[in-house]
N, C-alpha and C positions, 0 to 999 in steps of 0.2 A: 774220252778221258784217262785211259790206260794205256800200256804198252804190251799188255798180256792179262790173263787171268789173276786176281788176286788170289793169295792165301793158298796156291798149289805146290810151294817149295817145299822137300823134302823136310829141310831142319832150318831154322834160324838161330844167330848167335845174339839174339836181340839181349841187351843188357843196358840196365840204366847208366844214363850217362853221370848221374850223381846219385849214391845209394847211401843207406845205413846199415849196418850190420846184423840189426835186430829187430822183428816186428813190431816197431813203436809208431807215433803218427809222424808221418813224413811226409814232404814234397820233394819228387824225382823229376828229371825229365829222361824219358825213355826216347831209343833210336829204334824205329821200326826195321822189319827186313829189308826195305827199300829206303832207307835211310832218313827216314823223316823223324825229326825232334817232337816228342809229343810231352806237354805237359801234365803231370799226373799226382795224384794224392793218395795216400793210405791213412784209414782209420782203422787203429786194432777192434773196435768194436767191443760187445758185452759177450761175443760168443767164446765159445771153448778154444784155447790157444791151439790154433795149427787145423781147426776145425774148418767151417766154412767160410769161404769171401766172396762176397757179391762184387763183380765188377759191372758197374751202372754207366750205360752208352746213351748217352742225351739225346735229344733231336737234333736238327737241323738249326742252325744260330745258336744253339745252347752252347755250354763252357763250362770249366770244371768250377767257377766261382759264383755261376748265375742263382740269385736265391732259391728259385724253383728246383736246381740239381742238390744244392747245398740240403735243402729241406727234406729231399727224398732220401739222400744219402744217411741224416740225421737219425731218420725213422729206420732204416735198415740196420744201422750201427745197434740199434737195441737188441739186436739177433746174432748178427755177425761182424765179422771185419768188411770193411768196403774199401773200394777202390775206384774213386772217380778220375776220369781226364778228359782234356777236350780232344776234340777229333782235329784232324789235319786240318788246317784254314779256319780254325776255330778259337778263340781265346791265344793263349802264348804259346799254344802249337808252331810249328813250322807248315810249310806247304800249302796248298790249295784243297779244299773241298771237291772233292768227285761225286758226292752228294748219293755215298753208299756202294762205291764199287772198290778204290783201294782201301776204303775206311776198315775193311775185314782184317789189314795188318797192323792197325792201331788197338782195335780188340786183341789181336792174339799178343801184341805186345804186353796189354794189360795183363792178359791172362798167364804169361808167363813170368811177370812178375809177381803175382799172387804166388804160384808154385815157389819161386824163389825165395819167399818169404816164408816158407813152409806149411803153406797151405794144400791141403789133400783134396778138398773138394771146393770147386771153383764153377759159380752159376754165374751167368751173363744175363743181365736185365738190360734191355733195350727200349727205348722210346721213339715210336715214331721213325724216323729214318735210323735210328739206332737201334729200332725193332726189325728191320730189316736186313742191319748188317751183322746183328748178333746169329739171324737165321742162316744167314750167308755163312758165317765163321763157323757155326755148328756143323753145316754141313762139309764145309773144305776143310777142316782141322780134324777131324776124327782120328787122324794116324800118328798127330803128333803131339804125343802124352804131356811134354810141356805145355802146349798151346790149347790143348782141347778143353772144352767146357764139359762139365760134367753133369748139366741140366742149363737150361734154357728158357727164358721168359722172353715174350714180344708182346711190346705193349702199344696200342695204336700203332700197329704196324702196316704198312700196305702189302696187299698181297702181289701185285703185278708192278711193271713199271710202267712208266708213260701214262698213268692214270689221269684223266684230265676232268671227271664227271663231276666234280663240286668247282663253286667261284675260288675257296680259298686254293686249289690245286693247280687251278688254271694262273693264277696271280704267282705262286711258284714257279711254274712251268716258265715265265716270263723274267721272273728273277735270273734264273738258273740258265738260261738260253739266249736272252738277248743281252747284249752290250751294255744297254743303258740299265737294264736290272742287275747285273752283275756291278754295277757302280753302288745300285740301291744296295744291294747285299753287302758289299764292303764297310760302305760306311752307315747305312740306316740298320744294317744287322748286325755288323762288325763281323762278316762273315767273307771269306776270300773263297772265290769260287772258280775251278779251273775252267778253262774258257774253251777248251775242246769237248768233244762229242763223246761218248764210249767207243772206244773201239779195241775189241769186241765188245758188245752187250752183254754184262755179267749175268748168270744164274739169277733167276728173279727169286725171291721169297718165297713164293709157293712149288717152285721147283726144288728149290733147297729142301723144302720142309722133310720129305722121303727120306733123305739123307742122313738127318739127325739121328735117329734111332740108332744105338737103343738108351741113349739119354733121354730123360725125361722131358717134356716141352710143354710150355702154360701160356696160353694164347688169353690176352686181357682186352676187351674193348669195350668202349662207351657206348649207347644206344644213342646217343647225342652227337656223335664225332662229325664234325663241320668237314673234316678232311675226306675222310674214308668211310663209307657205310658199311652196313654188319655183313654184307655178301662177304668184305674181306676177310675180316678173321673166321669167317665158317668155312671159305675156302683153304684158308690156312690148316685149319683143325682137321678138315676133309681130307687133307694131303698126307696126314701123319699116318705110316704104316702100321707103326704099332699103337696109334691113338695119342692123342692130345688132349689136353684138358683144357676147356674153353668156358670162361669168365666173362659173360656179357653183364657189364655193370649197366642198370637203370640208371638213366640220366646223365651218365659221367660225357664230357666232350672229349678234348682231345691232349693226349701226351702229358707231362709231368705237370702242367698246370691243372691238368683235372683232375688229377689222381689226389685223393684226399690222406691224410696222414693212418687213415683208417685201413684204406685199401692198400696203402705202401707197407704196413704192418704184415697184412695177410698174403702178399707178396714174399714177402721175406719168412715168413712161418713157411711157406710153401718150399722156398728155397731150402731152408734148413731142414725141412721134413725128407727132402729128396735124399740129404745127407743120409738120415736116420736111416730109410728105406735102403740105399744103398749098402749101408753097413750092414743092415739086419738080414740082406740076402747073402 
């Protein structure tokens, strides 16, 4: 699905195609390092001006205007500024979904936009596929200050690629890998999926985790997740060289739909607290 590993170039010149001059509520189109147009939205929120911005990376088949994404963003905005966007192949963004590979560049564009708006502390929060992407982004963009995440949160994320141990994941693999499945994805899920296999296979989420440090890492997962059982978050947390915080949420299902407002509030509190800890240090 790619012509090379995503996120390894030395520098990006990402700028919004449309932009405002001050950090007010706005919608823009970003251009990624590989030239894909990404729709994005900014909510100043109730945090301190120039303080924490949360970049919300949705799951597969999500988009910036999906109700569950907007609900989570609204909770986050009670504590921080929030950037939401549609991954490539989703919503009004261009390109095709590579299901976790080139999407690293979409997150990088959103993080760079947050920094261009004056935010000194940027936390990426990803759900499901978005969770795998923010882990890979955290590993691959440590040296690029304008695109670096200061803290990372992965919610309902897989630990490894090609997992088919549950019925929902077997259905998802059929959608992604079969021509008929991609038609279902395009018209049923409103997601345009790239027709080619990964080449090369990107670094897996669990392989990415040790490279995220010293940025703080939070792994959140439900005990009743129908896609990925709890060995996935445990593998991710165990792989962290400097330790990761693991929240196993009793009875929770999968990704944005299953995240309560209360849990979203706790995640936002952790994100802003990571800024407080960093400034104290």
